[in-house]
Steps between C-alpha positions, in 0.01 A plus 500: 500500500228544761140562411281773647184338629317824584576870452339816639578824318366847428515694175685832513706385799873561461605185688244292311633634169853398600375156599311461170811607306712246687249223425449600136874504433521141628173392337347401834121485500321474836241220516246742652501880516285713732453872433550690828263774384214253462572256784613640832659297776423683823729459800297205629486333157868566431613357834293183446656476154856546632444227758464251210867557411803330652739782408446873450735740322387861536682783322486876549759669285832318534407345837377139493365318804475120501270331749491122539133473593532134603790557743411850618155598619474874429199688632238665283643849551849388396368330187270790416794741513665292228211428266239776545538821303384854581153420362454236771505220242752238386791667323549447131684342332474174688536144378507139612760250385411172665471574873700826478330841491698793360368852569642809330759513223866430556689377194741285701213327680315444173813344350542276804137384493458465125836414345627225730 
């Protein structure tokens, strides 16, 4: 089972609650947790953060977009559309597993990243 190296979440967020429930059921504890209400990743900060990843999985509802950041070279606007929420900050929940960044909650993606 994979280990979450870093997680970004917000209390009272429906997607974050689903993510926390998924993790609790499987007894997965992130190594580090950042509260999105206390620490904000602006567009600039979030894009610099995303660039540290090799793969990005971004979910909005049932739609999941995978970007191979090593092979593809998406522009800032394309990446921002995937990872920045309406507040202008990094969307929560987000987490890193190795060099993979997962943004948003999609149960199938979480299973793929955490149960293989």
